[in-house]
N, C-alpha and C positions, 0 to 999 in steps of 0.2 A: 322947457326952459333949462338948457344945459349950460353950466358954467365951466369952461375949459380948465379953469384953475382947480376945480374939484375933481378932475378926471385923471386917471393914470394913463397919460398919453404914451407911455412906453409900451403898453400892451394893446391899446386900442387906437383907432383913427376916427376922427369926427368928419363925416362926409355929408354932402348935400343930398337931399331927397331927389330921386329921379321920378319920372312920370309914372313908371310902373310901381314904384314904391308908394306913391301918393294914392293910387287906386286901391292898393291892398290895405293901406293904413285907414282909409275912409271906411272900408268894409268892416275892419276890426272895431273901429269906434262905434259904428252903427250897431254892430252885434252886441257890443258891450252895453250900450244904452238899452237895447231890447231886453237883455237878460237881467240887468241890474237896476235899470232906471236911474243911472248915475246922473247927478246934476252937472258934474264936470264934463261928462260926455255931451250932454245937451248944450252946455255953454259953448263947447268947441264946434259942434255942428251948426249952431246958429250963425256963426261967423267963420265958416270953414276956410274961406280964402285968406282971411286974416290970421287964422290959427296955424296955417301951414308954416309960417315963418318961425313958429315956436318949436317945431320939431327938428331933431337932428338925427342923422343915421349913424349909429355907433357900430363899428365893424372891428372885431378882433383881428389884429394884424397878422397873426400866424395863420388863422383860418383863411384870411384874404390871400396870403402868400401861397397857401396850398392850392387854392382855386386857380390862382394865376399860373402856378406850376403845372396844373392839369391842363390849362388852356395852352400853355407853351408846348406840352407834349402832343397836344392834338393838332398843332400846326406842322404840316409836312411840306418840305421843299418850297417854303415861302408862301404856301397857301394859307389864307386866313380862315378862321373858324366860321366867319360870317358867310363865306362862300360854300360852306357845307352844312346847310340847315338840316340835312337828314341825319347828322351825327351829333346831336346835342348831348348825348349821354356822357361824353368825356368830361365836359365842363361841370356836370352835376354829379360826378363820381364821389362816392362817400369818402369822407376824410380818413376814416379808419383803413380803407383799402390803400391809401397812399402812404401811410406811415410805415416805417420798418418795424420788424419784430425782433431783430437782433442787430446790434451795433457793437463796435469795438469798445467804446468808452461811454456806456449809457449814463445819463444824468438822473439821479434819484429825485431831485427836487420837482421836476415836471415830467417824470417818466410816464405817468398815466396819460399825459397829454401828447407826448412825443411818440410813443411806441404802441403798436397794435398787439393783440393777444395771439399767442401761439402755444397751444397745449400739446400734451403728449399725443403723438399721432398713432394711427393704427396701420398695420400692414395692409397691403392690397386685399380686397374682399375675396377674390378667387384664390389667391395664394394661401391665405390663412386657413381656408377650408380643407387644405391638403394635409394638415397635421393637427395635433392637439396642443401645440405650443401656444404661449400667450399671444393675444391679438395685438399687443402693443409693439410698436417699432422701436426697439431699444437695443443698445449694444453694451457689452461689458466694459470695453475700453473706451473712455470718453476722450474726445479730441478737444482742442482749444475752442473750436466752434461751438461745442456743447456748453462749455463754461460761459462763453460769450452770450449764448441764448438764455441760459438761466440767469445770468447777471442782468440782462435786459428785461426779462419777464418779471423778475422780482423788483425791478425799478418802477414797475407800474403800480405797486402797492403804495397807497397814499398815507399809511400810518395814521389812520383816522383817530380823532379824539375819542369817538365812541365806536370801536371796531365791532360792528354787528356780526362779523363773520365768525368770531370765536365765542359767541354766546348763543345757546339754542333759544328759539322762539316757538310760540305755540302754533305757528303756521308751518312748521316743518323745516324752516331755514336755520342756518347757524350750526356751529359744531357742538354736538353733545358733550365732547370731551373737554371743551374749553381750551383747545389748542391756541397757543400764543402766536398766531399766524403773522401779524406784522413784525414781531420780534425776529423770527427765523427768516422771514423774507429779507429783512434788513441785513442780517448776518450773511446770508447767501450772496446778496448783492456786494457785500464787502469782501467776499472770498473767505469768510470765517466758517468753513464747513463743519469743523468739529464742534464749535460753539453752537452752531445752528442745530446740529444733531442732539446736543445736550438739552437744548430748550425744547426740541420736539419730543424727546423721551421723557421730559418732565411730566407731560400730560398724556402721552400715548404710549402704551406698552408695545403695540405692534403696528407701526406705521406701514410696514410692507403689506399688511392686509388691507388697511383702509386706503392706502395709496392706489390700490388696484380695484377693489370691489365696491368702494364707497361711491355713491352717486354725487358726492360733493355738495351737501346742503350749505356748506360754508360759502361756496361760490354763488349760490342763490341769494345769500344775504350780503354779498359784497357791495359796499357803497358805490363802487365804480360801476356795478351792474345796473344801476338805476337807469342810466341812459346809454350805456355801451357794454361791450363784452367785459365780464369780470376778470379779476386777476386769476392766473392759472395756478390756483392754490394746490389742487390735487397733484398736478405734475411735479411741483416743487417738493411736496411732501415725499413722494416716492423717490425723487432724485436724491434727497438728503439721506434717506435710510439706506438706499442701495449704494450710494457713494461711501457711506460709513462702513458697510459690509466689505466693499472692495478694498478699503484701506485697513481693514482689520481692527477697526475701532469697536466693533460689537463683540464683546467677550462675556462669558458667564460671570455673574456677580453673586456668588453664594454669600449668605449672611455670616458675619464674624462671630455672632453669639446666637445660641439657640435658647428658646424659652421653655422647651419641653412641653409646649402646648400642641395638641394634635388636632388637625383640621382635615376633614374629608370633604371633597368637592365631587358632586355627582354631575358628570358631563364635562367634556373637554372642548366645548365650543369656545367662541371668543369671550363670552362672559366668564366661563369657568377658568379659562387660561389666564385671563386678566386678574381675577381674584386670587388664583393660585400664585402668580408671580408676586403680587403685592404682599400677600400674607407670608410668603417665603422670605421676602426681603425684611419683614418684621421679625424674623427669627423663628417662626412656627414650623412645625413638622407638617408638611402638606402632602396629602395623597389624593390623586385624581382617579376616579373610576369612570371607565368608558365601556359601553356595551358593544361597540364595534371593535373590529380587529386592529384599527389604527386610531390614533388620536386626532383631534382637530374638529370633531363634530361636523357641522355643516361646511366648515372650511375645507375639510377633506373630501367628503362625499356629496355634499349638497350643492357646492359651487363648482362648475366644470373647470377643468385644468386650463382651458383657453382663457379664462378670466383670472384664475389664481393658480400659479404653478405649484404643484404639490411637493416636488423634490427641492426646488431652489428656494421656496418660501415657507411652506407649512412644515415639512419635515426638518428643515434647517432650524426653525424656531423651536420645535419640539425637542430637538437635540440640545439646544441651549438651555431650555428649562430643566431638562434632566441633569445637565452638568451643574446647574445651580442648586440641585438638591431636591427637586420635586419628584415624587414617586408616581409613576403612571402604571395603572393596571387595566389591561384591555380584556375584552370578552367577558366582562362581569356586568350583569344586568341587575340593578337594584330592584327589589320586589320579587325577584326570581332566585338569583344566586345568593343574595343577602338581603335582609329586610331593612327598611328604613329605621325601625326601632333599634336594631342591633348597632347600626352606625351611630345613631344619636347617643346611645349609652356607652359606646366605646371611644368616643371622640369628644373633645371639648366644644367643638362646633362643627356643624354640618351645613354646607351650602348646596342647595339644589339649583343647578344651572342646566337643566335638561333640554331647554329650548321648547318651542311650540311645534311639536311633532305630530299632532293629531290633524290630519288633512281633512279638508272639506270635500264631501262627496255629493254626487247628484242623487236626489231622492225621488222616488215615485216616477221614474222615467222607464218606459218600456225598453227592454233589451240591455239593461245594465249588467246582466249576468253573463253576457257574451264574452268570449275570450278576445283578447286584443284591446281591452279597455283597461288601462293601467294608471296608477297614481304617479304624479311627476317625481316625487322623491324616490319611489321604488325604481323608476326608470333611470334617473340620474345616478343614484347610488350604485346600481348594478353596472352601468357603463363605466363609471369612474373606478370602481373596484377592479373590474376586469382589466382596464388599461394599466392600473397600478400594479396588479399582480403580474401582468406580462412584462412590464418595464423593470420590475425589481427581481424577476425570476421566481416569484412565489407561485406562479402557475405557468404551464407550458404555453408558448406563443401559438395558440391555435387560431384558425380563421374566425371562429365564433367562440367567445369565452363568456358571453352573457346571454340571457334568455330572450333578448329582443332582437329579432332579425328585421332590419329596416331597409336593407338594400333593395332598391327598385320598388318600394311601396309608397302608398299615399298615406301621409301622416296628418292628423288634425290635433292641434293643441287647444284645449278649452281653458281660457284664462288670459288675463291681460297684464299680469305682473312680471317681476324680474324672473321668477321661476319659470314662467311660460316662455320667456325669451330664451332662457338657457336650454329649455327643451327643444326649441326651434333650432338653435345653433348646433346642438348635439345631433339632432336628426339629420341635418344637412351633412355633417361630417360622417355619419354612418351610411350615407349614400341614398337617402330618401328620394323617390321620384318626384314628389311634390310635398310641400309643407304649407298648411294653413293654420292661422291662429285666430280663434273666435274670441270676441270681446262683446260683453253686453253694453258697454259704453259707446257713445258716439265718438267720432274723431275729435281730438282736442284741438282748440284753436291755435293758429300759428303765433299770435301775439298773446302776451300775458293777460289773462282775463281779470275782471274786476274782483272776483271772489278770492283770488290769490295774489294780492298786491305785494310789492316788495316790502319787507324782506322775507316773505313766505316762500315756500317751495312752489314754483310756478307750474300750474296745471296747463302745460302747453304741449303741442305736438312734438314728439321726439322720435328720431330714428336710431334704434339701438344697433349694436354690432350684428346681431343675428338677422335683423330686418334687412340691412344692406347686403348681407351675404346671400340671402334668398333672392333679393333683387338682382344680384349679379349672376347667380347660378340659374335661376328659373325665370328671370325676366319680369317679375312682379313683386310687389310688397305682399308679404304673407298675411297681413291683417285683414280680417273681415269684421266690420263694426255692426253694432246693434243686432247681434245674432243670439237667438234664444233656442237652445237645444230642446227638441220635443221628444225624440226617441232614437234608438239605435236599431238598425235593421241588420239581420244576419246576411252573411255572404251567400251568393247563389251557389257556390261550389261547396261550402261547408256551413251547415246550419248552426254550428256552435261558435263560429268565428264572426266577428263584426265585419260588415261589408260597406255600410254607409251610415251617415248621420242625417237625420231629418230635423230641419230647423226652419224657423220663421224670423221675421224682423221683429225686434223688440218694439212693443207699442202698436203693432199692426192689429187692425180690427179682426174680430172673429170671422172665420171663413176665408182668411187671406191665404194666398198660395204658400204651400210648404215646399221648401227647397231641399233637394237631396244632394249631399256631398259624399263622394266616394272616399272611403277610409278603410285602410287595412290595419291601422294602429291609431287608437284614440288615447291621448294623454290628458289626464285631468290635472290642471294646475290652477285651482280655484282658491288657493289660500289655505290658511290653517286656523284651527279653532282651539288653540291652547295646547298644553302638554297632554300626552296620552296617560293611560291609567296604570302603566307598568310600575312606576315608582310608588304609587299609592293605590294598590288594587282594592283596598277595603274602603276607600273614600273617606279617610279620617281627616283629610285636610280641606279647609274651606276654599271655595272657588268663587270668583266674581262673576258678573254677568257675561263676560266673554270666555268663560270656562278656564281662565287662568288661575294659578294658585294665588290666593289672596294674601298680600303682604303690602304694608304701607310704604310708598316710595320715600326713601330717606332713612327708613328703619330696617326694612327687608325681613323682619321677623315674620315667620309663617303664622298667620292669624288662626286661632282655634286649634293650634297644634298641641298635642300632649307633651311635646318636647320643647323646652324653652330655648334650646341651643340650635334650633333649626331655622335657617335663613333661605330666602328665595331671591333670585336675581336673574336678569336677562329676559329672554322671550317667554320663559315659563311663568314669569310674573307680569310682564308688561304686554305680552302678545307679540306676534311676529313683527319684527322691525329690522333695522339695519345692523350691520356688523359693528359700526362705530357706536351705536347706541348700546349694544350688548357689552362692548368693552367698557363704556362709561359706567354702566350698572355694575359690572364686575369690580371695577376700581372702587366705586362708592360703597358697595356692599362689604368689600374687604376692610375698609376703614371702620365700619360699624361692627364687624365681627372682631376686629382687633380691640376696639374699645370695650366690647362685651367681655372678652376674656381677660383683659389686662387692666381695665378701669379707665385707661386713657389711650390715646393713639397718636402716633407721629405720621401716620399715613395720610396723604392728601385726599380731600373729598373731590369728586368729579363735578359736583355742583355746590360750591361753597355757599353757606347760608348768608354770609356777609355781602356776597357779590350781588345777589338778586334773589330775595326770598320767593318772589312770585314764580320764578322758574323752577325752584326746588320743590315746593309743595303747593299744589293748587287745590283748594277746598272745593268739594262738590256742592252744587246748589241745593240748599235745604239740609245740608249736613250740619248738625248742631254739636257733634262731638269735638272735643279739643284735639287739634291735630298738632303735629310736630312744629310746624311753622305756619303762621297766619300772615296774611297780607297786611302791609302797613297802609292804612287809609286815614287821611286826616279828616276830622269832622268839619264839615263845611255846609253852608246852606245850599240847598238844591237850587240850581239856576233855572230849572224847567226845560233846559235844552236836552233833548234825547241824543245820546251818543251811541250810535249803532255799531261802530267799528271798535269793539273792545280791545282788539289785539294791539291797537296803537298805544294803549295804556298798560300793556303787559298783563291783561286780565283775561280769564276765560269766562268768568261769571260776573254779574253785576255786583258792585260793592254794597255793603250794608252800612247804615249810618252809625250803628252801635258797635262796630267791629273794633276790637282793641289792637294795639300795636303788635308787631312781630315779637314772638317769644319762643324760647327753646326749652324743651323739657329737660329736667336735670339728668345728668349722665348716670349710667348704670353703676351701682356700687362696685368698687374694686373687688376682684376675685383674689384667689390665694396668692399669686405671685405678682409682685410689683416690678415696674421697670428698673428701679434703683437696685433691686436685688440681682438683676441680670447683667450688671456691669462686669467687665473682665476684672480679675483680681488685681492686675497692675494698673488699673485705671485710677486716676486721681479722684478723690472724694468730691462730691458736688458741694459747692459752697452753701452754707445755710441760708434759707430764705428769710427775708425780713418779715416780721409779724405784720 
């Protein structure tokens, strides 16, 4: 029973039901009655012929126009579509395929409805395997068409009232940094690139890293992604920062006042660099120690240059940090060249950001001792170092500058994560004859499964850059699913060298056939189990169940440490994670360290308490200790209805009836120097505070 006066006839049309519509409608009502026992459905079906007059077909006008446009395109030389029943696909073409992705004057109000998604594209598969350049198809000098594309793509952002894209959730979606994505999308759409850059740098120290290496969990949580392709957030982020560099807007910003407080940071990965820049901006003297010969940590040697350019991105950022006043010392290994105790006693604060460097190994498998079985990080680091040495002139440009000869060999990569994918792509560029990637998991579904609903990170089938490269070069996808490695067999020509891998299908019954895969090089990329023992060789620091250094999220103080000024952040505390997560932890830890040394802090938190306490500190089930932040839970009578999907309420564990409101522990007592004492001599005195 539709009243036309209550309808927005400017956007919809009210049509009569056709015979085909009536049949579908009756099936839907019958199914509704079967599933719900609805009295209304029973009433309609009892007098179906009389009920039909009550139904009206509501058709969005723009969708109807798009279909009619598709029908018009299908008509050729006066021929009618009805005369070509064998070509019905044109009429049912998806609306998103019809919409443009770049127009001259895009409208923001209905941009999500008018335009389709176009993200940053890759270079052709075969072409990019010929070099070590980044896989992305981008140019340094942008044309007007590029500006038009970005303006159109940012018009798709709906500026949601609750922007789930820039708040992390427990399902792996959302930005850990809290990037103000709708804000800089709007500014890019308006052509305000410098203001967009300022808003981006408010929350992200290194957008050039996250814009290339991040898997974009923000896009997984995009509201537009519920029923169509999400906004191209990652492409816009990279475009903003690179446009800023091209315009000369990114310059060193040393602090105007120094506090004379000394901070030492162990590790120059994304967490360590973020903490270093934040603390340096607060005026502290920051020194970064790195055991490798170059800074950047996994950004330099763990991520291949085809995903993250070392010269134009990593070294460029390191030079900026040096010009801001941060001191870097390379080839210094804490625990060997200098002890952790010495650092803690000679500095006001020490931050351990060494990363999760202890790789997982195969245990109890015959043939593990054979040569040609290497760890992924050893393989990637050696290749990246040799390429950089040859590029910078640190080593002669020889044909072979690293210990892994892959040309013309069969390579097997064991593992299913990002590191394994990077090993596949590196092996292809080194000239491998064949590359296979073993995974213990089954192939992921094409559609979003029920256990990872929006806005979680969707556990779906994905084709990464290295997979498409192997497909183009070798004619097949490199992945083998449900593979369990049983043993390694020596080569027939060299008993000390691996020759093949014996494996079975996961879950196969005893006595099942064992498959033999030829392998001249086996790369183990099975993940990481926390930091190694180099920093703490005596085992003085507590570790959690995942072998990570134990430190409470939001406080970052090393638990059980004999030094009260020792902090932990990044993968060494959290476990192996994303670059964007490491940057967020580095920023947040810097604020806590600043407050520890100065009594208060002006540095922003990466996860503000007032924004959403449940995202900041999640209590463990059965944990009775008072934590930094507790969930706010109203006392209410139990309804008896069991809610199984706790993520919808922002919870990881079930609430308790007697749980108090959110509270924050008192700040640490101020130390020797206060902020007021650090004002320049010519600065005006601060006005007295009212009592």
